[in-house]
N, CA, C, O and CB atoms as a CASP TS submission, in Angstrom:
PFRMAT TS
TARGET T0000
AUTHOR 0000-0000-0000
METHOD Language model
MODEL 1
PARENT N/A
ATOM      1  N   UNK     1      97.858  96.111 100.686  1.00  0.00           N
ATOM      2  CA  UNK     1      98.136  97.522 100.447  1.00  0.00           C
ATOM      3  C   UNK     1      98.493  97.727  98.972  1.00  0.00           C
ATOM      4  O   UNK     1      99.228  96.929  98.391  1.00  0.00           O
ATOM      5  CB  UNK     1      99.286  98.024 101.368  1.00  0.00           C
ATOM      6  N   UNK     2      97.982  98.772  98.387  1.00  0.00           N
ATOM      7  CA  UNK     2      98.272  99.054  96.980  1.00  0.00           C
ATOM      8  C   UNK     2      99.419 100.054  96.865  1.00  0.00           C
ATOM      9  O   UNK     2      99.747 100.766  97.814  1.00  0.00           O
ATOM     10  CB  UNK     2      97.017  99.595  96.264  1.00  0.00           C
ATOM     11  N   UNK     3     100.017 100.084  95.679  1.00  0.00           N
ATOM     12  CA  UNK     3     101.088 101.026  95.366  1.00  0.00           C
ATOM     13  C   UNK     3     100.462 102.166  94.565  1.00  0.00           C
ATOM     14  O   UNK     3      99.848 101.933  93.523  1.00  0.00           O
ATOM     15  CB  UNK     3     102.267 100.331  94.567  1.00  0.00           C
ATOM     16  N   UNK     4     100.617 103.387  95.048  1.00  0.00           N
ATOM     17  CA  UNK     4     100.027 104.552  94.384  1.00  0.00           C
ATOM     18  C   UNK     4     101.052 105.169  93.441  1.00  0.00           C
ATOM     19  O   UNK     4     102.172 105.495  93.836  1.00  0.00           O
ATOM     20  CB  UNK     4      99.538 105.602  95.425  1.00  0.00           C
ATOM     21  N   UNK     5     100.641 105.320  92.189  1.00  0.00           N
ATOM     22  CA  UNK     5     101.506 105.862  91.138  1.00  0.00           C
ATOM     23  C   UNK     5     100.942 107.207  90.694  1.00  0.00           C
ATOM     24  O   UNK     5      99.747 107.338  90.426  1.00  0.00           O
ATOM     25  CB  UNK     5     101.618 104.872  89.926  1.00  0.00           C
ATOM     26  N   UNK     6     101.820 108.199  90.621  1.00  0.00           N
ATOM     27  CA  UNK     6     101.442 109.530  90.156  1.00  0.00           C
ATOM     28  C   UNK     6     101.651 109.620  88.651  1.00  0.00           C
ATOM     29  O   UNK     6     102.660 109.146  88.128  1.00  0.00           O
ATOM     30  CB  UNK     6     102.257 110.626  90.888  1.00  0.00           C
ATOM     31  N   UNK     7     100.700 110.225  87.962  1.00  0.00           N
ATOM     32  CA  UNK     7     100.802 110.476  86.522  1.00  0.00           C
ATOM     33  C   UNK     7     100.769 111.985  86.304  1.00  0.00           C
ATOM     34  O   UNK     7      99.850 112.663  86.765  1.00  0.00           O
ATOM     35  CB  UNK     7      99.643 109.761  85.728  1.00  0.00           C
ATOM     36  N   UNK     8     101.755 112.501  85.613  1.00  0.00           N
ATOM     37  CA  UNK     8     101.807 113.928  85.340  1.00  0.00           C
ATOM     38  C   UNK     8     101.894 114.213  83.858  1.00  0.00           C
ATOM     39  O   UNK     8     102.154 113.317  83.055  1.00  0.00           O
ATOM     40  CB  UNK     8     102.975 114.554  86.051  1.00  0.00           C
ATOM     41  N   UNK     9     101.677 115.469  83.501  1.00  0.00           N
ATOM     42  CA  UNK     9     101.735 115.952  82.119  1.00  0.00           C
ATOM     43  C   UNK     9     100.706 115.260  81.224  1.00  0.00           C
ATOM     44  O   UNK     9     100.976 114.981  80.056  1.00  0.00           O
ATOM     45  CB  UNK     9     103.134 115.741  81.552  1.00  0.00           C
ATOM     46  N   UNK    10      99.524 114.986  81.783  1.00  0.00           N
ATOM     47  CA  UNK    10      98.466 114.372  80.984  1.00  0.00           C
ATOM     48  C   UNK    10      97.780 115.427  80.125  1.00  0.00           C
ATOM     49  O   UNK    10      97.635 116.579  80.533  1.00  0.00           O
ATOM     50  CB  UNK    10      97.437 113.663  81.890  1.00  0.00           C
ATOM     51  N   UNK    11      97.369 115.025  78.954  1.00  0.00           N
ATOM     52  CA  UNK    11      96.597 115.885  78.064  1.00  0.00           C
ATOM     53  C   UNK    11      95.201 116.081  78.650  1.00  0.00           C
ATOM     54  O   UNK    11      94.722 115.250  79.422  1.00  0.00           O
ATOM     55  CB  UNK    11      96.517 115.280  76.630  1.00  0.00           C
ATOM     56  N   UNK    12      94.561 117.168  78.285  1.00  0.00           N
ATOM     57  CA  UNK    12      93.176 117.377  78.721  1.00  0.00           C
ATOM     58  C   UNK    12      92.236 116.353  78.082  1.00  0.00           C
ATOM     59  O   UNK    12      91.097 116.198  78.521  1.00  0.00           O
ATOM     60  CB  UNK    12      92.716 118.804  78.374  1.00  0.00           C
ATOM     61  N   UNK    13      92.711 115.652  77.043  1.00  0.00           N
ATOM     62  CA  UNK    13      91.920 114.607  76.386  1.00  0.00           C
ATOM     63  C   UNK    13      92.079 113.239  77.043  1.00  0.00           C
ATOM     64  O   UNK    13      91.355 112.304  76.701  1.00  0.00           O
ATOM     65  CB  UNK    13      92.309 114.511  74.929  1.00  0.00           C
ATOM     66  N   UNK    14      93.011 113.110  77.977  1.00  0.00           N
ATOM     67  CA  UNK    14      93.285 111.817  78.596  1.00  0.00           C
ATOM     68  C   UNK    14      92.242 111.501  79.662  1.00  0.00           C
ATOM     69  O   UNK    14      91.915 112.337  80.505  1.00  0.00           O
ATOM     70  CB  UNK    14      94.695 111.800  79.208  1.00  0.00           C
ATOM     71  N   UNK    15      91.727 110.274  79.604  1.00  0.00           N
ATOM     72  CA  UNK    15      90.711 109.815  80.560  1.00  0.00           C
ATOM     73  C   UNK    15      91.197 108.553  81.264  1.00  0.00           C
ATOM     74  O   UNK    15      92.154 107.912  80.830  1.00  0.00           O
ATOM     75  CB  UNK    15      89.356 109.549  79.845  1.00  0.00           C
ATOM     76  N   UNK    16      90.521 108.211  82.354  1.00  0.00           N
ATOM     77  CA  UNK    16      90.837 106.973  83.077  1.00  0.00           C
ATOM     78  C   UNK    16      90.635 105.761  82.173  1.00  0.00           C
ATOM     79  O   UNK    16      91.346 104.764  82.300  1.00  0.00           O
ATOM     80  CB  UNK    16      89.963 106.845  84.344  1.00  0.00           C
ATOM     81  N   UNK    17      89.677 105.843  81.273  1.00  0.00           N
ATOM     82  CA  UNK    17      89.408 104.735  80.350  1.00  0.00           C
ATOM     83  C   UNK    17      90.574 104.496  79.386  1.00  0.00           C
ATOM     84  O   UNK    17      90.736 103.387  78.878  1.00  0.00           O
ATOM     85  CB  UNK    17      88.132 105.012  79.556  1.00  0.00           C
ATOM     86  N   UNK    18      91.377 105.518  79.135  1.00  0.00           N
ATOM     87  CA  UNK    18      92.568 105.361  78.290  1.00  0.00           C
ATOM     88  C   UNK    18      93.772 104.909  79.108  1.00  0.00           C
ATOM     89  O   UNK    18      94.611 104.155  78.615  1.00  0.00           O
ATOM     90  CB  UNK    18      92.890 106.675  77.572  1.00  0.00           C
ATOM     91  N   UNK    19      93.859 105.364  80.349  1.00  0.00           N
ATOM     92  CA  UNK    19      95.022 105.080  81.193  1.00  0.00           C
ATOM     93  C   UNK    19      94.992 103.660  81.755  1.00  0.00           C
ATOM     94  O   UNK    19      96.001 102.956  81.715  1.00  0.00           O
ATOM     95  CB  UNK    19      95.094 106.083  82.338  1.00  0.00           C
ATOM     96  N   UNK    20      93.855 103.241  82.270  1.00  0.00           N
ATOM     97  CA  UNK    20      93.754 101.953  82.966  1.00  0.00           C
ATOM     98  C   UNK    20      94.296 100.778  82.143  1.00  0.00           C
ATOM     99  O   UNK    20      95.085  99.993  82.669  1.00  0.00           O
ATOM    100  CB  UNK    20      92.311 101.685  83.330  1.00  0.00           C
ATOM    101  N   UNK    21      93.897 100.627  80.861  1.00  0.00           N
ATOM    102  CA  UNK    21      94.410  99.491  80.078  1.00  0.00           C
ATOM    103  C   UNK    21      95.930  99.497  79.901  1.00  0.00           C
ATOM    104  O   UNK    21      96.542  98.433  79.803  1.00  0.00           O
ATOM    105  CB  UNK    21      93.759  99.483  78.721  1.00  0.00           C
ATOM    106  N   UNK    22      96.542 100.679  79.859  1.00  0.00           N
ATOM    107  CA  UNK    22      98.006 100.757  79.750  1.00  0.00           C
ATOM    108  C   UNK    22      98.664 100.080  80.944  1.00  0.00           C
ATOM    109  O   UNK    22      99.632  99.335  80.789  1.00  0.00           O
ATOM    110  CB  UNK    22      98.470 102.227  79.650  1.00  0.00           C
ATOM    111  N   UNK    23      98.134 100.342  82.136  1.00  0.00           N
ATOM    112  CA  UNK    23      98.709  99.791  83.360  1.00  0.00           C
ATOM    113  C   UNK    23      98.311  98.335  83.575  1.00  0.00           C
ATOM    114  O   UNK    23      99.068  97.569  84.171  1.00  0.00           O
ATOM    115  CB  UNK    23      98.280 100.621  84.555  1.00  0.00           C
ATOM    116  N   UNK    24      97.138  97.949  83.097  1.00  0.00           N
ATOM    117  CA  UNK    24      96.695  96.562  83.246  1.00  0.00           C
ATOM    118  C   UNK    24      97.571  95.593  82.456  1.00  0.00           C
ATOM    119  O   UNK    24      97.564  94.393  82.732  1.00  0.00           O
ATOM    120  CB  UNK    24      95.246  96.425  82.799  1.00  0.00           C
ATOM    121  N   UNK    25      98.321  96.091  81.487  1.00  0.00           N
ATOM    122  CA  UNK    25      99.276  95.243  80.758  1.00  0.00           C
ATOM    123  C   UNK    25     100.366  94.725  81.689  1.00  0.00           C
ATOM    124  O   UNK    25     100.986  93.698  81.413  1.00  0.00           O
ATOM    125  CB  UNK    25      99.908  96.022  79.591  1.00  0.00           C
ATOM    126  N   UNK    26     100.601  95.440  82.797  1.00  0.00           N
ATOM    127  CA  UNK    26     101.691  95.098  83.717  1.00  0.00           C
ATOM    128  C   UNK    26     101.207  94.421  84.995  1.00  0.00           C
ATOM    129  O   UNK    26     102.014  93.848  85.728  1.00  0.00           O
ATOM    130  CB  UNK    26     102.462  96.340  84.075  1.00  0.00           C
ATOM    131  N   UNK    27      99.918  94.475  85.272  1.00  0.00           N
ATOM    132  CA  UNK    27      99.399  93.832  86.475  1.00  0.00           C
ATOM    133  C   UNK    27      98.034  94.379  86.861  1.00  0.00           C
ATOM    134  O   UNK    27      97.441  95.189  86.148  1.00  0.00           O
ATOM    135  CB  UNK    27     100.370  94.011  87.627  1.00  0.00           C
ATOM    136  N   UNK    28      97.552  93.914  88.008  1.00  0.00           N
ATOM    137  CA  UNK    28      96.212  94.272  88.468  1.00  0.00           C
ATOM    138  C   UNK    28      96.149  95.722  88.955  1.00  0.00           C
ATOM    139  O   UNK    28      96.964  96.164  89.764  1.00  0.00           O
ATOM    140  CB  UNK    28      95.773  93.329  89.586  1.00  0.00           C
ATOM    141  N   UNK    29      95.162  96.440  88.438  1.00  0.00           N
ATOM    142  CA  UNK    29      94.927  97.831  88.827  1.00  0.00           C
ATOM    143  C   UNK    29      93.725  97.858  89.768  1.00  0.00           C
ATOM    144  O   UNK    29      92.639  97.403  89.409  1.00  0.00           O
ATOM    145  CB  UNK    29      94.687  98.752  87.568  1.00  0.00           C
ATOM    146  N   UNK    30      93.926  98.391  90.968  1.00  0.00           N
ATOM    147  CA  UNK    30      92.845  98.479  91.944  1.00  0.00           C
ATOM    148  C   UNK    30      91.985  99.722  91.719  1.00  0.00           C
ATOM    149  O   UNK    30      90.775  99.703  91.944  1.00  0.00           O
ATOM    150  CB  UNK    30      93.415  98.487  93.359  1.00  0.00           C
ATOM    151  N   UNK    31      92.628 100.802  91.272  1.00  0.00           N
ATOM    152  CA  UNK    31      91.919 102.077  91.108  1.00  0.00           C
ATOM    153  C   UNK    31      92.666 102.944  90.101  1.00  0.00           C
ATOM    154  O   UNK    31      93.892 102.883  90.002  1.00  0.00           O
ATOM    155  CB  UNK    31      91.777 102.821  92.473  1.00  0.00           C
ATOM    156  N   UNK    32      91.917 103.746  89.361  1.00  0.00           N
ATOM    157  CA  UNK    32      92.518 104.664  88.393  1.00  0.00           C
ATOM    158  C   UNK    32      91.699 105.948  88.380  1.00  0.00           C
ATOM    159  O   UNK    32      90.504 105.930  88.083  1.00  0.00           O
ATOM    160  CB  UNK    32      92.584 104.024  86.963  1.00  0.00           C
ATOM    161  N   UNK    33      92.346 107.056  88.704  1.00  0.00           N
ATOM    162  CA  UNK    33      91.678 108.357  88.738  1.00  0.00           C
ATOM    163  C   UNK    33      92.453 109.344  87.879  1.00  0.00           C
ATOM    164  O   UNK    33      93.661 109.506  88.052  1.00  0.00           O
ATOM    165  CB  UNK    33      91.550 108.882  90.195  1.00  0.00           C
ATOM    166  N   UNK    34      91.769 110.000  86.960  1.00  0.00           N
ATOM    167  CA  UNK    34      92.398 111.030  86.132  1.00  0.00           C
ATOM    168  C   UNK    34      91.673 112.342  86.394  1.00  0.00           C
ATOM    169  O   UNK    34      90.455 112.444  86.247  1.00  0.00           O
ATOM    170  CB  UNK    34      92.358 110.652  84.604  1.00  0.00           C
ATOM    171  N   UNK    35      92.456 113.340  86.785  1.00  0.00           N
ATOM    172  CA  UNK    35      91.945 114.681  87.036  1.00  0.00           C
ATOM    173  C   UNK    35      92.463 115.579  85.913  1.00  0.00           C
ATOM    174  O   UNK    35      92.883 115.070  84.874  1.00  0.00           O
ATOM    175  CB  UNK    35      92.383 115.215  88.459  1.00  0.00           C
ATOM    176  N   UNK    36      92.446 116.863  86.089  1.00  0.00           N
ATOM    177  CA  UNK    36      92.909 117.769  85.038  1.00  0.00           C
ATOM    178  C   UNK    36      94.437 117.758  84.968  1.00  0.00           C
ATOM    179  O   UNK    36      95.109 118.271  85.863  1.00  0.00           O
ATOM    180  CB  UNK    36      92.391 119.207  85.290  1.00  0.00           C
ATOM    181  N   UNK    37      94.974 117.178  83.913  1.00  0.00           N
ATOM    182  CA  UNK    37      96.403 117.128  83.604  1.00  0.00           C
ATOM    183  C   UNK    37      97.247 116.253  84.533  1.00  0.00           C
ATOM    184  O   UNK    37      98.472 116.246  84.416  1.00  0.00           O
ATOM    185  CB  UNK    37      96.944 118.497  83.629  1.00  0.00           C
ATOM    186  N   UNK    38      96.621 115.521  85.448  1.00  0.00           N
ATOM    187  CA  UNK    38      97.363 114.566  86.270  1.00  0.00           C
ATOM    188  C   UNK    38      96.409 113.473  86.741  1.00  0.00           C
ATOM    189  O   UNK    38      95.194 113.575  86.566  1.00  0.00           O
ATOM    190  CB  UNK    38      98.038 115.276  87.485  1.00  0.00           C
ATOM    191  N   UNK    39      96.969 112.440  87.334  1.00  0.00           N
ATOM    192  CA  UNK    39      96.121 111.357  87.811  1.00  0.00           C
ATOM    193  C   UNK    39      96.891 110.408  88.708  1.00  0.00           C
ATOM    194  O   UNK    39      98.070 110.613  88.998  1.00  0.00           O
ATOM    195  CB  UNK    39      95.527 110.598  86.642  1.00  0.00           C
ATOM    196  N   UNK    40      96.189 109.351  89.149  1.00  0.00           N
ATOM    197  CA  UNK    40      96.774 108.349  90.026  1.00  0.00           C
ATOM    198  C   UNK    40      96.295 106.971  89.605  1.00  0.00           C
ATOM    199  O   UNK    40      95.138 106.784  89.230  1.00  0.00           O
ATOM    200  CB  UNK    40      96.416 108.625  91.501  1.00  0.00           C
ATOM    201  N   UNK    41      97.201 106.017  89.675  1.00  0.00           N
ATOM    202  CA  UNK    41      96.862 104.616  89.459  1.00  0.00           C
ATOM    203  C   UNK    41      97.314 103.869  90.706  1.00  0.00           C
ATOM    204  O   UNK    41      98.428 104.071  91.187  1.00  0.00           O
ATOM    205  CB  UNK    41      97.538 104.035  88.147  1.00  0.00           C
ATOM    206  N   UNK    42      96.452 103.011  91.225  1.00  0.00           N
ATOM    207  CA  UNK    42      96.786 102.181  92.382  1.00  0.00           C
ATOM    208  C   UNK    42      96.935 100.750  91.876  1.00  0.00           C
ATOM    209  O   UNK    42      95.979 100.156  91.379  1.00  0.00           O
ATOM    210  CB  UNK    42      95.685 102.284  93.520  1.00  0.00           C
ATOM    211  N   UNK    43      98.140 100.205  92.006  1.00  0.00           N
ATOM    212  CA  UNK    43      98.387  98.832  91.560  1.00  0.00           C
ATOM    213  C   UNK    43      98.526  97.918  92.770  1.00  0.00           C
ATOM    214  O   UNK    43      99.000  98.335  93.827  1.00  0.00           O
ATOM    215  CB  UNK    43      99.658  98.758  90.672  1.00  0.00           C
ATOM    216  N   UNK    44      98.108  96.670  92.604  1.00  0.00           N
ATOM    217  CA  UNK    44      98.069  95.711  93.702  1.00  0.00           C
ATOM    218  C   UNK    44      99.463  95.211  94.067  1.00  0.00           C
ATOM    219  O   UNK    44      99.764  95.028  95.246  1.00  0.00           O
ATOM    220  CB  UNK    44      97.178  94.537  93.339  1.00  0.00           C
ATOM    221  N   UNK    45     100.312  94.990  93.070  1.00  0.00           N
ATOM    222  CA  UNK    45     101.616  94.365  93.304  1.00  0.00           C
ATOM    223  C   UNK    45     102.749  95.366  93.066  1.00  0.00           C
ATOM    224  O   UNK    45     102.777  96.049  92.042  1.00  0.00           O
ATOM    225  CB  UNK    45     101.794  93.135  92.393  1.00  0.00           C
ATOM    226  N   UNK    46     103.680  95.445  94.018  1.00  0.00           N
ATOM    227  CA  UNK    46     104.789  96.406  93.919  1.00  0.00           C
ATOM    228  C   UNK    46     105.676  96.127  92.704  1.00  0.00           C
ATOM    229  O   UNK    46     106.083  97.061  92.013  1.00  0.00           O
ATOM    230  CB  UNK    46     105.636  96.369  95.195  1.00  0.00           C
ATOM    231  N   UNK    47     105.978  94.859  92.437  1.00  0.00           N
ATOM    232  CA  UNK    47     106.805  94.508  91.284  1.00  0.00           C
ATOM    233  C   UNK    47     106.156  94.920  89.972  1.00  0.00           C
ATOM    234  O   UNK    47     106.823  95.429  89.071  1.00  0.00           O
ATOM    235  CB  UNK    47     107.082  93.017  91.273  1.00  0.00           C
ATOM    236  N   UNK    48     104.845  94.697  89.870  1.00  0.00           N
ATOM    237  CA  UNK    48     104.107  95.107  88.672  1.00  0.00           C
ATOM    238  C   UNK    48     104.112  96.625  88.527  1.00  0.00           C
ATOM    239  O   UNK    48     104.251  97.152  87.423  1.00  0.00           O
ATOM    240  CB  UNK    48     102.658  94.584  88.723  1.00  0.00           C
ATOM    241  N   UNK    49     103.961  97.321  89.648  1.00  0.00           N
ATOM    242  CA  UNK    49     103.978  98.789  89.629  1.00  0.00           C
ATOM    243  C   UNK    49     105.327  99.301  89.142  1.00  0.00           C
ATOM    244  O   UNK    49     105.389 100.227  88.333  1.00  0.00           O
ATOM    245  CB  UNK    49     103.670  99.356  91.031  1.00  0.00           C
ATOM    246  N   UNK    50     106.397  98.703  89.629  1.00  0.00           N
ATOM    247  CA  UNK    50     107.741  99.127  89.208  1.00  0.00           C
ATOM    248  C   UNK    50     107.960  98.898  87.717  1.00  0.00           C
ATOM    249  O   UNK    50     108.575  99.728  87.047  1.00  0.00           O
ATOM    250  CB  UNK    50     108.810  98.377  90.007  1.00  0.00           C
ATOM    251  N   UNK    51     107.462  97.779  87.191  1.00  0.00           N
ATOM    252  CA  UNK    51     107.574  97.510  85.750  1.00  0.00           C
ATOM    253  C   UNK    51     106.797  98.553  84.949  1.00  0.00           C
ATOM    254  O   UNK    51     107.288  99.070  83.945  1.00  0.00           O
ATOM    255  CB  UNK    51     107.056  96.089  85.418  1.00  0.00           C
ATOM    256  N   UNK    52     105.593  98.853  85.400  1.00  0.00           N
ATOM    257  CA  UNK    52     104.762  99.841  84.701  1.00  0.00           C
ATOM    258  C   UNK    52     105.439 101.208  84.693  1.00  0.00           C
ATOM    259  O   UNK    52     105.454 101.894  83.671  1.00  0.00           O
ATOM    260  CB  UNK    52     103.373  99.942  85.360  1.00  0.00           C
ATOM    261  N   UNK    53     105.996 101.597  85.830  1.00  0.00           N
ATOM    262  CA  UNK    53     106.682 102.889  85.924  1.00  0.00           C
ATOM    263  C   UNK    53     107.866 102.928  84.962  1.00  0.00           C
ATOM    264  O   UNK    53     108.051 103.905  84.236  1.00  0.00           O
ATOM    265  CB  UNK    53     107.157 103.151  87.374  1.00  0.00           C
ATOM    266  N   UNK    54     108.659 101.869  84.961  1.00  0.00           N
ATOM    267  CA  UNK    54     109.850 101.817  84.102  1.00  0.00           C
ATOM    268  C   UNK    54     109.480 101.879  82.620  1.00  0.00           C
ATOM    269  O   UNK    54     110.182 102.509  81.830  1.00  0.00           O
ATOM    270  CB  UNK    54     110.651 100.541  84.385  1.00  0.00           C
ATOM    271  N   UNK    55     108.388 101.231  82.246  1.00  0.00           N
ATOM    272  CA  UNK    55     108.009 101.168  80.839  1.00  0.00           C
ATOM    273  C   UNK    55     107.196 102.375  80.367  1.00  0.00           C
ATOM    274  O   UNK    55     107.277 102.757  79.199  1.00  0.00           O
ATOM    275  CB  UNK    55     107.226  99.917  80.591  1.00  0.00           C
ATOM    276  N   UNK    56     106.415 102.975  81.262  1.00  0.00           N
ATOM    277  CA  UNK    56     105.478 104.013  80.831  1.00  0.00           C
ATOM    278  C   UNK    56     105.939 105.447  81.100  1.00  0.00           C
ATOM    279  O   UNK    56     105.336 106.385  80.577  1.00  0.00           O
ATOM    280  CB  UNK    56     104.174 103.797  81.501  1.00  0.00           C
ATOM    281  N   UNK    57     106.984 105.639  81.896  1.00  0.00           N
ATOM    282  CA  UNK    57     107.481 106.998  82.115  1.00  0.00           C
ATOM    283  C   UNK    57     108.024 107.532  80.788  1.00  0.00           C
ATOM    284  O   UNK    57     108.920 106.932  80.194  1.00  0.00           O
ATOM    285  CB  UNK    57     108.590 107.027  83.233  1.00  0.00           C
ATOM    286  N   UNK    58     107.484 108.647  80.330  1.00  0.00           N
ATOM    287  CA  UNK    58     107.873 109.216  79.040  1.00  0.00           C
ATOM    288  C   UNK    58     107.029 108.721  77.880  1.00  0.00           C
ATOM    289  O   UNK    58     107.229 109.153  76.745  1.00  0.00           O
ATOM    290  CB  UNK    58     109.306 108.910  78.768  1.00  0.00           C
ATOM    291  N   UNK    59     106.090 107.823  78.142  1.00  0.00           N
ATOM    292  CA  UNK    59     105.209 107.269  77.116  1.00  0.00           C
ATOM    293  C   UNK    59     104.361 108.388  76.502  1.00  0.00           C
ATOM    294  O   UNK    59     103.882 109.272  77.212  1.00  0.00           O
ATOM    295  CB  UNK    59     104.300 106.155  77.713  1.00  0.00           C
ATOM    296  N   UNK    60     104.182 108.342  75.193  1.00  0.00           N
ATOM    297  CA  UNK    60     103.375 109.345  74.503  1.00  0.00           C
ATOM    298  C   UNK    60     101.903 108.930  74.529  1.00  0.00           C
ATOM    299  O   UNK    60     101.523 107.901  73.969  1.00  0.00           O
ATOM    300  CB  UNK    60     103.863 109.535  73.042  1.00  0.00           C
ATOM    301  N   UNK    61     101.089 109.745  75.185  1.00  0.00           N
ATOM    302  CA  UNK    61      99.657 109.475  75.303  1.00  0.00           C
ATOM    303  C   UNK    61      98.897 110.754  74.977  1.00  0.00           C
ATOM    304  O   UNK    61      99.097 111.783  75.622  1.00  0.00           O
ATOM    305  CB  UNK    61      99.290 108.954  76.733  1.00  0.00           C
ATOM    306  N   UNK    62      98.038 110.687  73.988  1.00  0.00           N
ATOM    307  CA  UNK    62      97.250 111.850  73.558  1.00  0.00           C
ATOM    308  C   UNK    62      98.124 113.066  73.255  1.00  0.00           C
ATOM    309  O   UNK    62      97.736 114.202  73.528  1.00  0.00           O
ATOM    310  CB  UNK    62      96.231 112.212  74.629  1.00  0.00           C
ATOM    311  N   UNK    63      99.311 112.818  72.687  1.00  0.00           N
ATOM    312  CA  UNK    63     100.192 113.901  72.267  1.00  0.00           C
ATOM    313  C   UNK    63     101.136 114.429  73.329  1.00  0.00           C
ATOM    314  O   UNK    63     101.929 115.328  73.050  1.00  0.00           O
ATOM    315  CB  UNK    63      99.382 115.008  71.779  1.00  0.00           C
ATOM    316  N   UNK    64     101.073 113.892  74.543  1.00  0.00           N
ATOM    317  CA  UNK    64     101.969 114.329  75.620  1.00  0.00           C
ATOM    318  C   UNK    64     102.839 113.171  76.091  1.00  0.00           C
ATOM    319  O   UNK    64     102.380 112.030  76.155  1.00  0.00           O
ATOM    320  CB  UNK    64     101.160 114.904  76.803  1.00  0.00           C
ATOM    321  N   UNK    65     104.094 113.462  76.420  1.00  0.00           N
ATOM    322  CA  UNK    65     104.954 112.466  77.062  1.00  0.00           C
ATOM    323  C   UNK    65     104.658 112.519  78.555  1.00  0.00           C
ATOM    324  O   UNK    65     104.985 113.495  79.230  1.00  0.00           O
ATOM    325  CB  UNK    65     106.489 112.731  76.763  1.00  0.00           C
ATOM    326  N   UNK    66     104.037 111.461  79.060  1.00  0.00           N
ATOM    327  CA  UNK    66     103.566 111.483  80.442  1.00  0.00           C
ATOM    328  C   UNK    66     104.673 111.160  81.440  1.00  0.00           C
ATOM    329  O   UNK    66     105.614 110.428  81.133  1.00  0.00           O
ATOM    330  CB  UNK    66     102.428 110.506  80.613  1.00  0.00           C
ATOM    331  N   UNK    67     104.539 111.719  82.638  1.00  0.00           N
ATOM    332  CA  UNK    67     105.428 111.406  83.759  1.00  0.00           C
ATOM    333  C   UNK    67     104.749 110.329  84.584  1.00  0.00           C
ATOM    334  O   UNK    67     103.565 110.436  84.905  1.00  0.00           O
ATOM    335  CB  UNK    67     105.746 112.682  84.631  1.00  0.00           C
ATOM    336  N   UNK    68     105.497 109.293  84.926  1.00  0.00           N
ATOM    337  CA  UNK    68     104.965 108.196  85.729  1.00  0.00           C
ATOM    338  C   UNK    68     105.968 107.912  86.831  1.00  0.00           C
ATOM    339  O   UNK    68     107.120 107.581  86.553  1.00  0.00           O
ATOM    340  CB  UNK    68     104.692 106.915  84.859  1.00  0.00           C
ATOM    341  N   UNK    69     105.539 108.038  88.083  1.00  0.00           N
ATOM    342  CA  UNK    69     106.451 107.812  89.208  1.00  0.00           C
ATOM    343  C   UNK    69     105.669 107.392  90.449  1.00  0.00           C
ATOM    344  O   UNK    69     104.465 107.630  90.546  1.00  0.00           O
ATOM    345  CB  UNK    69     107.279 109.082  89.503  1.00  0.00           C
ATOM    346  N   UNK    70     106.360 106.770  91.387  1.00  0.00           N
ATOM    347  CA  UNK    70     105.732 106.406  92.654  1.00  0.00           C
ATOM    348  C   UNK    70     105.292 107.690  93.347  1.00  0.00           C
ATOM    349  O   UNK    70     106.052 108.655  93.427  1.00  0.00           O
ATOM    350  CB  UNK    70     106.707 105.576  93.563  1.00  0.00           C
ATOM    351  N   UNK    71     104.063 107.692  93.844  1.00  0.00           N
ATOM    352  CA  UNK    71     103.558 108.870  94.549  1.00  0.00           C
ATOM    353  C   UNK    71     104.238 108.982  95.896  1.00  0.00           C
ATOM    354  O   UNK    71     104.300 108.014  96.655  1.00  0.00           O
ATOM    355  CB  UNK    71     102.024 108.802  94.720  1.00  0.00           C
ATOM    356  N   UNK    72     104.743 110.153  96.187  1.00  0.00           N
ATOM    357  CA  UNK    72     105.353 110.424  97.487  1.00  0.00           C
ATOM    358  C   UNK    72     104.576 111.564  98.131  1.00  0.00           C
ATOM    359  O   UNK    72     104.577 112.693  97.641  1.00  0.00           O
ATOM    360  CB  UNK    72     106.881 110.780  97.349  1.00  0.00           C
ATOM    361  N   UNK    73     103.924 111.252  99.220  1.00  0.00           N
ATOM    362  CA  UNK    73     103.147 112.287  99.905  1.00  0.00           C
ATOM    363  C   UNK    73     104.085 113.186 100.696  1.00  0.00           C
ATOM    364  O   UNK    73     105.204 112.801 101.033  1.00  0.00           O
ATOM    365  CB  UNK    73     102.081 111.657 100.839  1.00  0.00           C
ATOM    366  N   UNK    74     103.622 114.352 100.976  1.00  0.00           N
ATOM    367  CA  UNK    74     104.421 115.268 101.776  1.00  0.00           C
ATOM    368  C   UNK    74     103.505 115.971 102.767  1.00  0.00           C
ATOM    369  O   UNK    74     102.300 116.097 102.550  1.00  0.00           O
ATOM    370  CB  UNK    74     105.168 116.298 100.879  1.00  0.00           C
ATOM    371  N   UNK    75     104.101 116.419 103.848  1.00  0.00           N
ATOM    372  CA  UNK    75     103.350 117.105 104.891  1.00  0.00           C
ATOM    373  C   UNK    75     103.893 118.523 105.009  1.00  0.00           C
ATOM    374  O   UNK    75     105.102 118.725 105.120  1.00  0.00           O
ATOM    375  CB  UNK    75     103.444 116.347 106.256  1.00  0.00           C
ATOM    376  N   UNK    76     103.011 119.486 104.987  1.00  0.00           N
ATOM    377  CA  UNK    76     103.409 120.875 105.184  1.00  0.00           C
ATOM    378  C   UNK    76     103.314 121.191 106.672  1.00  0.00           C
ATOM    379  O   UNK    76     102.292 120.936 107.309  1.00  0.00           O
ATOM    380  CB  UNK    76     102.519 121.850 104.342  1.00  0.00           C
ATOM    381  N   UNK    77     104.369 121.735 107.205  1.00  0.00           N
ATOM    382  CA  UNK    77     104.388 122.108 108.618  1.00  0.00           C
ATOM    383  C   UNK    77     104.226 123.618 108.717  1.00  0.00           C
ATOM    384  O   UNK    77     104.935 124.373 108.051  1.00  0.00           O
ATOM    385  CB  UNK    77     105.706 121.638 109.315  1.00  0.00           C
ATOM    386  N   UNK    78     103.298 124.046 109.545  1.00  0.00           N
ATOM    387  CA  UNK    78     103.149 125.491 109.749  1.00  0.00           C
ATOM    388  C   UNK    78     104.070 125.944 110.866  1.00  0.00           C
ATOM    389  O   UNK    78     104.336 125.205 111.814  1.00  0.00           O
ATOM    390  CB  UNK    78     101.680 125.860 110.075  1.00  0.00           C
ATOM    391  N   UNK    79     104.546 127.157 110.741  1.00  0.00           N
ATOM    392  CA  UNK    79     105.472 127.696 111.746  1.00  0.00           C
ATOM    393  C   UNK    79     104.726 128.375 112.858  1.00  0.00           C
ATOM    394  O   UNK    79     105.342 128.887 113.792  1.00  0.00           O
ATOM    395  CB  UNK    79     106.450 128.671 111.114  1.00  0.00           C
TER
END
């Protein structure tokens, strides 16, 4: 099972090709997706993911200080 990491406050110039190598410094990356102003990185090892989060949260990339945190899904309940 991989650890899914949320990336926020990405510049419109930020691409997966720029993000992936940053996270690969900390461990194996299974998947990297960058959408408009946010993205996700899936890391293989939980310890490596935690190191990456600790080191890269607030990191300046393409002029923006990015948010890096463990992805937490949520469920909307209808009434």
